[in-house]
C-alpha positions as CSV (number, residue, x, y, z in Angstrom):
1,M,-24.9,-34.4,-8.9
2,T,-22.3,-33.7,-11.7
3,D,-23.3,-30.2,-11.9
4,L,-23.3,-29.6,-8.1
5,L,-19.6,-31.3,-8.0
6,T,-18.6,-28.9,-10.6
7,V,-19.7,-25.8,-8.9
8,K,-18.1,-27.1,-5.8
9,D,-14.9,-27.6,-7.5
10,R,-15.0,-24.3,-9.0
11,Q,-15.7,-22.7,-5.5
12,I,-12.7,-24.7,-4.1
13,S,-10.3,-23.6,-6.9
14,K,-11.3,-20.0,-6.4
15,A,-10.8,-20.4,-2.5
16,R,-7.5,-21.9,-3.2
17,Q,-6.4,-19.1,-5.5
18,W,-7.3,-16.5,-2.7
19,E,-5.7,-18.8,-0.2
20,L,-2.2,-18.7,-2.3
21,A,-2.3,-14.9,-2.8
22,L,-3.2,-14.1,1.0
23,N,-0.7,-16.5,2.4
24,K,2.2,-15.3,0.2
25,L,1.4,-11.6,1.4
26,Y,1.0,-12.9,5.1
27,I,4.4,-14.8,5.0
28,N,6.1,-11.6,3.5
29,F,4.5,-9.4,6.1
30,R,5.5,-11.5,8.9
31,D,9.0,-12.2,7.7
32,Y,9.6,-8.4,6.8
33,S,8.3,-7.4,10.0
34,K,10.7,-9.6,11.9
35,D,13.7,-8.4,9.8
36,A,12.5,-4.6,10.2
37,L,12.7,-5.1,14.1
38,K,16.2,-6.1,14.1
39,E,17.7,-2.8,12.6
40,F,14.7,-0.9,11.3
41,G,15.9,-1.0,8.0
42,D,14.2,1.3,5.4
43,E,13.4,-1.4,2.8
44,D,12.3,-4.0,5.6
45,T,10.1,-1.4,7.0
46,H,8.7,-0.6,3.7
47,Q,8.0,-3.9,2.5
48,A,6.5,-5.0,5.7
49,R,4.0,-2.0,5.4
50,V,3.4,-2.6,1.7
51,N,2.6,-6.4,2.3
52,C,0.4,-5.5,5.3
53,R,-1.4,-2.9,3.0
54,K,-2.1,-5.6,0.5
55,L,-3.7,-7.9,3.0
56,L,-5.9,-5.3,4.2
57,T,-7.0,-4.7,0.7
58,L,-7.7,-8.3,0.0
59,L,-9.5,-8.8,3.4
60,S,-11.7,-5.7,2.6
61,I,-12.7,-7.3,-0.9
62,L,-13.7,-10.5,1.0
63,D,-15.4,-9.0,4.1
64,P,-16.1,-5.3,3.6
65,E,-17.8,-5.0,6.8
66,H,-15.2,-6.9,8.8
67,L,-17.9,-9.0,10.3
68,V,-15.9,-12.4,10.1
69,T,-12.2,-10.8,9.9
70,A,-12.8,-8.1,12.3
71,D,-9.8,-9.3,14.6
72,L,-7.4,-10.0,11.9
73,Y,-8.2,-6.7,10.0
74,S,-7.8,-4.6,13.4
75,T,-4.5,-6.3,14.0
76,F,-3.2,-5.7,10.4
77,K,-4.4,-2.1,10.5
78,E,-2.6,-1.5,13.9
79,A,0.6,-3.1,12.4
80,Q,0.2,-0.7,9.3
81,K,-0.2,2.3,11.3
82,R,2.9,1.5,13.5
83,L,5.1,0.7,10.3
84,G,3.7,3.8,8.5
85,K,4.8,6.1,11.3
86,V,8.3,5.0,10.9
87,R,8.4,4.6,7.2
88,D,6.9,8.2,6.7
89,T,9.6,9.5,8.9
90,D,12.5,7.7,7.1
91,V,11.1,9.3,3.8
92,L,10.7,12.7,5.4
93,I,14.3,12.7,6.8
94,E,15.7,11.6,3.3
95,S,13.8,14.1,1.4
96,F,15.0,16.9,3.9
97,K,18.5,15.6,3.6
98,D,18.4,16.0,-0.2
99,R,17.2,19.5,0.1
100,R,19.7,20.3,2.6
101,E,22.6,19.0,0.2
102,Q,21.1,21.2,-2.6
103,A,21.2,24.4,0.0
104,E,24.8,23.5,0.9
105,E,25.7,23.3,-2.9
106,A,23.9,26.4,-3.5
107,G,25.8,28.2,-0.7
108,E,22.6,28.8,1.4
109,A,24.2,28.2,4.7
110,K,21.2,29.6,6.7
111,T,18.6,27.3,4.9
112,A,21.0,24.3,5.3
113,K,21.1,25.0,9.1
114,L,17.4,25.2,9.1
115,L,17.1,21.9,7.3
116,K,19.5,20.4,9.6
117,A,17.5,21.2,12.5
118,V,14.5,19.7,10.8
119,I,16.2,16.5,10.2
120,Q,17.4,16.2,13.9
121,Y,13.7,16.9,15.1
122,Q,12.5,14.2,12.9
123,R,15.2,11.8,13.7
124,N,14.1,12.3,17.4
125,E,10.5,11.7,16.5
126,R,11.6,8.5,14.6
127,K,13.1,7.1,17.8
128,K,9.7,7.3,19.5
129,Y,7.9,5.8,16.5
130,R,10.6,2.9,16.4
131,K,10.3,2.5,20.2
132,K,6.5,1.9,19.8
133,L,7.0,-0.3,16.8
134,G,9.3,-2.5,18.7
135,T,7.0,-2.9,21.5
136,K,3.8,-3.3,19.6
137,L,4.7,-5.3,16.5
138,P,6.2,-8.5,18.1
139,K,2.7,-8.7,19.7
140,L,1.0,-8.1,16.5
141,C,2.8,-10.4,14.3
142,G,3.5,-13.5,16.8
143,K,2.4,-17.0,17.1
144,A,-1.1,-15.9,18.2
145,L,-1.6,-14.4,14.9
146,D,-0.5,-17.4,13.2
147,A,-2.9,-19.5,14.8
148,E,-5.6,-17.1,14.0
149,W,-4.6,-16.6,10.4
150,E,-4.4,-20.7,9.9
151,A,-7.9,-20.7,11.5
152,F,-9.2,-17.9,9.0
153,L,-7.9,-19.8,6.0
154,N,-9.3,-23.3,7.1
155,S,-12.6,-22.1,8.3
156,D,-13.8,-18.8,6.8
157,L,-11.9,-18.1,3.5
158,E,-13.9,-20.7,1.2
159,A,-17.3,-19.3,2.0
160,L,-16.2,-15.5,1.6
161,A,-14.4,-16.3,-1.6
162,A,-17.4,-17.8,-3.2
163,K,-19.6,-14.8,-2.3
164,R,-17.3,-11.9,-3.3
165,D,-16.2,-10.6,-6.7
166,A,-13.1,-8.5,-7.1
167,N,-14.3,-7.5,-10.4
168,V,-17.4,-5.8,-8.8
169,V,-15.3,-4.0,-6.2
170,M,-12.9,-2.7,-8.8
171,R,-15.9,-1.0,-10.6
172,E,-17.0,0.5,-7.4
173,L,-13.7,1.9,-6.7
174,E,-13.7,3.4,-10.3
175,V,-17.0,5.0,-9.6
176,A,-15.7,6.5,-6.4
177,Y,-12.5,7.9,-8.0
178,E,-14.3,9.5,-10.8
179,Q,-16.7,11.0,-8.4
180,K,-13.8,12.4,-6.3
181,K,-12.1,13.9,-9.8
182,K,-15.4,15.4,-10.7
183,T,-15.4,17.2,-7.1
184,C,-11.7,18.3,-7.9
185,K,-12.5,19.9,-11.3
186,T,-15.6,21.7,-9.8
187,L,-13.2,23.3,-7.1
188,F,-10.5,24.0,-9.6
189,K,-12.6,26.0,-11.6
190,G,-13.8,28.3,-9.1
191,P,-12.2,30.8,-6.5
192,E,-11.4,28.0,-4.1
193,A,-8.9,26.6,-6.6
194,E,-6.1,27.1,-4.1
195,S,-7.8,26.7,-0.8
196,K,-7.4,24.0,1.8
197,E,-10.6,22.5,0.6
198,A,-9.0,21.8,-3.0
199,F,-5.8,20.2,-1.4
200,D,-7.8,18.1,0.8
201,A,-10.1,17.1,-2.3
202,L,-7.0,16.3,-4.2
203,H,-5.7,14.3,-1.3
204,E,-8.8,12.3,-1.3
205,L,-8.6,11.7,-5.0
206,R,-5.0,10.2,-4.4
207,I,-6.2,7.9,-1.8
208,A,-8.9,6.7,-4.4
209,A,-6.2,6.1,-7.0
210,K,-4.1,4.2,-4.3
211,E,-7.0,1.9,-3.4
212,L,-7.6,1.3,-7.3
213,R,-3.8,0.5,-7.6
214,Y,-3.5,-1.7,-4.7
215,T,-6.5,-3.8,-5.4
216,A,-5.5,-4.1,-9.1
217,G,-2.2,-5.4,-7.9
218,A,-3.2,-7.6,-4.9
219,A,-6.3,-9.0,-6.5
220,S,-5.0,-9.4,-10.0
221,F,-5.3,-13.1,-9.7
222,A,-9.1,-12.7,-9.5
223,L,-9.7,-9.8,-12.0
224,N,-10.8,-9.7,-15.6
225,Q,-8.3,-9.0,-18.3
226,K,-9.5,-5.4,-18.7
227,F,-8.4,-4.4,-15.1
228,H,-4.8,-5.7,-15.4
229,A,-3.3,-2.6,-16.7
230,H,-4.9,-0.5,-13.8
231,E,-2.1,-1.1,-11.3
232,E,0.5,0.8,-13.5
233,I,-2.3,3.5,-14.7
234,Y,-3.2,4.4,-11.1
235,K,0.4,4.2,-9.9
236,D,1.3,6.9,-12.2
237,I,-1.7,9.1,-10.9
238,Q,-0.9,8.3,-7.4
239,E,2.7,9.4,-7.8
240,Q,1.6,12.7,-9.5
241,L,-0.8,13.6,-7.0
242,G,1.7,12.4,-4.2
243,T,4.2,15.0,-5.4
244,I,1.6,17.6,-4.2
245,N,0.7,15.9,-1.3
246,D,4.5,15.5,-0.2
247,K,5.3,19.1,-0.7
248,R,2.5,20.1,1.4
249,G,3.3,17.5,4.2
250,W,6.6,19.0,4.1
251,L,5.4,22.4,4.9
252,E,2.9,21.2,7.5
253,V,5.7,19.4,9.4
254,I,7.8,22.5,9.5
255,Q,5.1,24.8,10.5
256,S,4.0,22.4,13.2
257,I,7.5,22.2,14.7
258,G,7.6,26.0,14.6
259,R,10.3,28.8,14.3
260,D,11.4,28.9,17.9
261,E,12.0,25.1,18.1
262,L,14.4,24.9,15.1
263,G,16.2,28.2,16.4
264,V,16.1,30.1,13.1
265,S,15.5,33.7,12.2
266,R,12.2,35.1,11.1
267,K,13.8,36.1,7.7
268,V,15.3,32.6,7.1
269,W,11.8,31.1,8.2
270,T,9.9,33.2,5.9
271,E,11.9,32.7,2.9
272,F,12.0,28.9,3.3
273,T,8.3,28.5,4.0
274,D,7.3,30.9,1.2
275,S,9.7,29.0,-1.1
276,L,8.1,25.7,-0.2
277,T,4.6,27.1,-0.5
278,A,5.4,28.3,-3.9
279,E,6.6,24.8,-4.7
280,V,3.2,23.3,-3.4
281,L,1.3,25.5,-5.8
282,E,3.6,25.0,-8.7
283,A,3.0,21.0,-8.1
284,L,-0.6,21.8,-8.0
285,H,-0.8,23.8,-11.1
286,H,1.2,21.4,-13.1
287,N,-0.3,18.1,-12.4
288,E,-1.9,16.3,-15.4
289,V,-4.5,14.4,-13.5
290,V,-6.7,17.2,-12.8
291,P,-5.3,20.2,-14.9
292,F,-6.0,23.8,-13.8
293,P,-7.6,26.1,-16.5
294,L,-4.2,28.2,-16.0
295,N,-2.3,25.3,-17.8
296,A,-4.0,26.0,-21.0
297,K,-2.7,29.4,-21.2
């Protein structure tokens, strides 16, 4: 009987750790979401999204098939999507504002004009995303979700926490990351080194690094000591790969808008997109995560 009680106590203690971690993230998500809806502040939107992403991470550890947490998971996923649309546009606008300032300082008036048009276009897009966020988010983080959340903590969490080991999940994510890294190395050695396939593979590697980073951070309370440095390790990797992804994203945004919509000459358009393409390739060739053979020359 004593042994059974000890096991039960350990299970309750483990569930309590999960409850504290989850509830902290949930409260942060709810509070930042409410603040974000007031003025759509950059930091409020960012923090709401980050805490939502961590909630999704922990729920995926506890219930990878989402058999028990399907409704909660889909709600947080939808909230993350809406917050992400606004946040990504915020970041994009700030990036192009910086580039516009640099162009003005360099006396590149026509490039600055192009960037001004891109910024205005993105501001109009942000208005649409903010409107959708303002409509959707209150329904996603209201009293109904509070009730569902409390029911999950009180009814389902203990059983899920008893069955799942975050350390096993981390090892699985490490294996997935290494497999994706191997794919990138193979592509970079061949003629496809600067192809769309290579960029897409590098993007997948970044996502794998992001999963490791968020899991190491959000589930640190449940992880062995050897995983405690992983959050910083994979944050650095994610940021390196993110530089390539961001520049590629900027180029894709401009190309999706199109020269006619921005009202610039073909010459200015070509010069700018060629310059940005060169930046993408430079970032690709100088990353330290999966170095190109050219780097050794």
